[in-house]
C-alpha positions, 0 to 999 in steps of 0.5 A: 495936232501933228504939228505939236507933236513933238514940241509936247514930247521934248517938253516931256523929255525935258521934264524926264531929263530935270526929274532925274537930275533932282535925284541924290546919287548916294554913291557906295564905294565897296571897295573902299570900307571903314569900320566906324564907331556906333556912337557917331550917330547912336546916343542911348539904348535899352533892353527889354525881356520879354514876360515868359510862361506856359502861354508866351512862348515866341518863335520868332520877332516878325515884326514891331510896332510902337503905340504910346507906351507899349510893344506890339509884337508879330511872331509869324512862327506862332502865327500871334499877335503880342501887346508887351510893356515897356517893362516887358510885361504881357498885356495881351494876346491875340491867335485867331487862326480861322476864315471867319470875321477876325480869324486868318490865316498867315499874318504877313505883317502888321501896321498901326495908326491913331485908328488901331492896328493893322494885320495883313493877311497873306494868303487871305489878301485880308487886312484886319483891324484891331483896336489898340488893345486887341481887340477885333473892329473890321476886316476889308479885302484887296482883288491882290495879293499884298506883303506889306503895308504901312500906315500914313496916318488914315491911309497906306500904302500897300505893297503888292505882288505880281498880279500877271495882269497887264495893269501890274501896279507895285503900289497902292495908296488906298484909304483905312479900308482899302479902297485905292486911292493912288497907284505907282509904279508900274511892275517891270516885269523883267523882273519876274516874280522873285521874293526877296523876303530879307529886304523891306519894302518900307522906312519910315520916320514922323513926317517921311516916309521912304520907300523901294521896290526890290531889287531897285536901287531908286528910293521914292518917297510920296508928296501928297500923292506924288510918288517922288525919287529922291535917291539913287544907290549906285555901287559902282561896277556892280549896281544891277542894271534893273532895266534891261536885264532878268533877275531870274537869270541870278540867284542873288543870295549866291557868292557868286551874284556879280551885282550888289543889290541893296537889302534894307533901308533904315530912315531913323533923323536925318540918317538912313541906313543901307544894308548890303552884302558883299563877298557873304558880309554883310556892309553898312553905307550910313548915310547924312541927308542933311550933309549928304555925307556917306560912311561905307562900311562894317559899324563896332558897337562900342555902346555894348561891347562886345556885342554885334550890331545887327539891325533889323528893323527901324520904327519909331525913330528906333534901330531895333534888334532882337536875339533868342535867348540859347543865342545870346548866351553861347555866342555873347557870354560877356554881354549876358555876365555883366548887364544886370537885366539879364543876369539869370537870362536861360535858354528856353526864356524869349527873345529879347530886344535892343531898342537904340535910339539915335542921336 
């Protein structure tokens, strides 16, 4: 057996080297920026005012999902789930705090598939499943803490926080009841246990799922049940050396942080939108996955004049931004005055949804 060992190692090394060559590099020249209009990749938009009453007060929109014509919102601040129609009218509201069946302590994420709505209770390591009308169905527990989840047909892929054990994986593929089918990407202990709360992990467009661990420059996808790296983000001399530098040495939100790490990844149609902070400003890299071309810099909102472009989620191939009514009135008065749906907007109204549809 020993005589074959060098040959086996050579094969493994060759496969590994070839595999790395298959990963496309997205060069992000942070020092060379351009300004380009939103209409270059966005076709149109719609604005939704959410119904408000004494019993419908939204603290924040922490996550959003779409199912048929319904809009499902997670409000972490109030620990509630709200179901609206496309006109912004409330259909159902869920507020089941507790430790019993169908109850939760702290909701951290939501996901959806044809079977129902999945609610992640971080504090109890529990997933609760409701139908699409917010009627309780069942629940199950994980043996570790999970901070994000995404449904893939009748399966889930989850992002697990560090469990402190020898076998500590970042991603797990499970069935609809939480049973592990596969696990991926052992956690690099050098990264520590920091939580980069302004960074997402998953983005999905139809059948394509793209995901990346926090701080990681490598983006992955799933082929059947196998993880495949598809992109590497190269910030030139400011690329974080994740394999041999401890992130715990730094405050990554400090403007003296010497590297650049990606914040969010947004997948819509054939575009991959990556945002990052450089010199206290939010920059965007727009990568066309068909042509391989990238643009880096700032995006001006030429569809809604005198308004920001501030993407927060991408769901069902839609880019979503939301802003509270008071901020919209204070910082963007022209938008309130010129768009009919915003007539008579009050500072105490619920947040406003801006939904952009890509080309």
